C-alpha positions as CSV (number, residue, x, y, z in Angstrom):
1,M,25.5,28.3,25.2
2,R,24.9,26.6,21.8
3,S,26.1,23.2,23.2
4,I,23.6,23.5,26.1
5,I,20.8,24.1,23.6
6,F,22.0,21.2,21.5
7,V,22.0,18.8,24.5
8,L,18.6,20.1,25.5
9,C,17.2,19.5,22.0
10,L,18.6,16.0,21.9
11,S,17.1,15.2,25.2
12,I,13.6,16.5,24.2
13,V,13.4,15.2,20.7
14,G,16.2,12.7,20.5
15,F,17.8,11.3,17.4
16,A,16.4,7.9,18.1
17,D,12.8,9.3,17.9
18,V,13.5,11.2,14.7
19,F,15.0,8.1,13.0
20,N,12.2,6.0,14.3
21,V,9.7,8.3,12.6
22,M,11.7,8.2,9.4
23,G,11.8,4.3,9.6
24,V,8.0,4.1,10.1
25,S,7.2,6.5,7.3
26,S,9.6,4.8,4.9
27,S,8.1,1.5,5.7
28,G,4.7,3.0,5.1
29,M,5.8,4.3,1.7
30,I,6.9,0.8,0.8
31,V,3.6,-0.7,1.9
32,Q,1.7,1.9,-0.1
33,Q,3.8,1.1,-3.1
34,Q,3.0,-2.6,-2.8
35,K,-0.7,-1.7,-2.4
36,L,-0.6,0.4,-5.6
37,Q,1.0,-2.6,-7.4
38,A,-1.8,-4.9,-6.3
39,I,-4.4,-2.3,-7.4
40,A,-2.7,-2.0,-10.8
41,E,-2.8,-5.8,-11.2
42,N,-6.5,-5.8,-10.3
43,I,-7.3,-3.2,-12.9
44,A,-5.2,-4.9,-15.5
45,N,-6.9,-8.2,-15.0
46,M,-10.4,-6.9,-14.5
47,N,-11.7,-8.2,-17.8
48,S,-9.6,-11.4,-17.8
49,Y,-11.7,-14.5,-18.4
50,R,-9.2,-16.9,-16.8
51,S,-6.1,-16.7,-14.6
52,S,-3.2,-19.2,-14.9
53,D,-5.1,-21.9,-13.0
54,G,-8.2,-21.7,-15.3
55,T,-10.5,-19.8,-12.8
56,P,-11.6,-16.2,-13.2
57,Y,-9.1,-13.7,-11.8
58,K,-9.6,-13.0,-8.1
59,R,-9.2,-9.4,-6.8
60,R,-6.1,-9.2,-4.5
61,S,-5.8,-7.1,-1.4
62,L,-3.0,-6.7,1.1
63,V,-3.2,-7.3,4.8
64,V,-1.0,-4.8,6.6
65,R,0.2,-5.3,10.2
66,T,2.8,-3.5,12.3
67,L,6.0,-4.9,13.8
68,P,5.5,-5.3,17.6
69,G,7.3,-2.5,19.5
70,T,8.3,-0.5,16.4
71,N,4.9,0.4,14.7
72,E,6.6,-0.2,11.4
73,P,4.0,-1.4,8.9
74,F,4.5,-4.5,6.7
75,V,2.5,-6.6,4.3
76,S,1.6,-9.8,6.2
77,E,-0.3,-11.5,3.5
78,V,-2.0,-11.2,0.1
79,K,-5.7,-12.1,0.2
80,E,-7.8,-13.1,-2.8
81,D,-11.4,-12.1,-2.9
82,N,-13.5,-15.3,-3.0
83,S,-16.7,-13.6,-3.9
84,S,-18.6,-15.3,-6.7
85,A,-17.6,-14.6,-10.3
86,E,-20.0,-12.7,-12.5
87,K,-21.6,-14.6,-15.4
88,V,-21.7,-12.8,-18.7
89,Y,-23.6,-14.2,-21.8
90,D,-21.0,-14.5,-24.6
91,P,-21.7,-17.7,-26.6
92,G,-19.0,-16.9,-29.1
93,N,-16.3,-17.0,-26.5
94,P,-14.2,-20.2,-26.5
95,M,-14.3,-20.2,-22.7
96,A,-18.1,-20.2,-22.5
97,D,-19.9,-23.0,-20.8
98,E,-22.6,-25.1,-22.6
99,N,-25.2,-22.4,-21.9
100,G,-23.0,-19.6,-23.5
101,F,-22.0,-18.0,-20.2
102,V,-18.4,-16.9,-19.3
103,A,-17.4,-16.4,-15.7
104,I,-15.5,-13.1,-15.2
105,S,-14.3,-11.3,-12.1
106,G,-17.0,-9.5,-10.2
107,Y,-15.3,-6.4,-8.9
108,S,-15.7,-2.8,-9.9
109,L,-13.3,-0.3,-11.5
110,S,-14.7,2.5,-9.4
111,Q,-13.8,0.6,-6.2
112,E,-10.2,0.1,-7.5
113,M,-9.9,3.7,-8.5
114,S,-11.0,4.9,-5.1
115,D,-8.6,2.5,-3.4
116,M,-5.9,3.9,-5.6
117,A,-6.7,7.5,-4.7
118,V,-6.7,6.7,-1.0
119,T,-3.4,4.7,-1.3
120,R,-1.8,7.5,-3.2
121,R,-2.8,10.0,-0.5
122,M,-1.4,7.7,2.2
123,Y,1.9,7.5,0.3
124,E,2.1,11.3,0.0
125,A,1.3,11.6,3.8
126,N,4.2,9.2,4.6
127,A,6.5,11.1,2.3
128,A,5.6,14.4,4.0
129,V,6.2,12.9,7.5
130,F,9.6,11.5,6.3
131,S,10.6,14.9,4.9
132,S,9.6,16.7,8.1
133,A,11.5,14.3,10.2
134,K,14.5,14.7,8.0
135,Q,14.3,18.5,8.4
136,V,14.1,18.1,12.2
137,A,17.2,15.9,12.2
138,Q,19.1,18.4,10.1
139,T,18.1,21.3,12.4
140,I,19.2,19.4,15.5
141,M,22.6,18.6,13.9
142,N,23.0,22.3,12.9
143,I,22.3,23.5,16.4
144,G,25.6,22.0,17.7
145,K,27.7,23.8,15.1
């Protein structure tokens, strides 16, 4: 009787479906980790006057797409925000122009913090889905015992 239930459960849920869910959620966690890294870099460089190329630091954001046929998310590119830099009057700064203004990045800490909160919640949701799929797979395997 247990083997009939086991075969029935496999045909309804299927290991392939469970492992597909686990693959998608683990890819989602990796993407969210990369997004958190980009947010952390944005916050760390928020008050930087110059990046390595001599221009004000540009906020970075990730473009996420899914693999065709699998729905697994991945980072397809890193975009830099090309909005104009904010000018701050700081005549004592060695990077000031002839009028005493320094160009700094023009993005807000509150936006970065809200992005961080959303990204963290998405990571947690993917972790919960992964954990649930793992429990389903373990339950299916235990039915056949």
